[in-house]
C-alpha positions, 0 to 999 in steps of 0.5 A: 236844276241850276248849275253850281258855280264857284262863289266869287268874292269882291276884293277892294270893296267893303260893305260897312255898317250904317251908323245907328244914328244915321238918318233912315234914308242912308241904306248902306255904307261902302268903302272902296280901295281904288287900286285893289278894286280896279285890279279885281275888276280887270281880273274879273271882266269875264263876269260882266253881262253883255252890257258890261255890268257885274251885279253884286250881292252884299252878304253877312257871314257867320264869322265875327269881327273884333267887335263881335259883329258878323262880318260883311262882304260882297259876292258876285251874283252869278244867277242867270235865267234858265233858257226855255227849250227852243228859245232864249231865256225870258225873265218877263212874259211877252205879249202880242203887239196887236191893236185891240178894237175897243168895240170888240170888248164886251164890257 
């Protein structure tokens, strides 16, 4: 069973609705309050991966805004693959790196 972690919400970055007349290639709108977001990033560096990334998930809450629409927000994606016994976590399968003689293939 996966380990339960506390939810971490992003401060200073907001998930806005795309205008109904926007072209199809516009997928999302975000607003960033630079000072608040930088402060949040500094306080949450420990959530970054080994390569320095923090993965975010845009969500919609059940709480309504003043227009009666569900509020939207960003949450830190803290999912990590479960390590296999006797090894490191593997997301993709690994295959042997051996050369195959085409003559040995029966078709």
